[in-house]
C-alpha positions, 0 to 999 in steps of 0.5 A, a space after each residue: 165774308 164771314 167774320 167767324 172765319 177771319 183769324 185774329 192774332 193776339 199777343 198775351 202774357 201768362 197772367 193774361 192767359 190764366 185770366 182768360 182760362 179762369 173766366 172760361 172756367 166759369 162757363 159750362 165745360 162742354 161749351 168751352 172745352 175745345 177753346 180752353 184746351 187750344 189756348 192752353 196747348 198754344 201757351 205751353 208750346 210757346 213757353 217751350 219755344 221761348 225756353 229753348 230760344 233762351 237756352 240757345 242764346 246762352 249756349 251760342 259761342 261769343 261773336 268772333 273778335 277781329 283785332 285791327 291794326 292801330 290807325 296810322 296818323 295821316 301825314 300833312 
């Protein structure tokens, strides 16, 4: 097994992404260009998806309310 071929999934917020990109910015551009571009592109895509999900949630019709007959008391 080659550990370099094993994908590792992370969940990061925008501040964490920006901190990683700032750190990569301290390295020679040629070494980190592809990685920084990939991180930035993935973050932008995910933010767009989250925005669309939030918009769809606000535009969804409210759930249908079904009125029920009042319960009849049980006879003893």
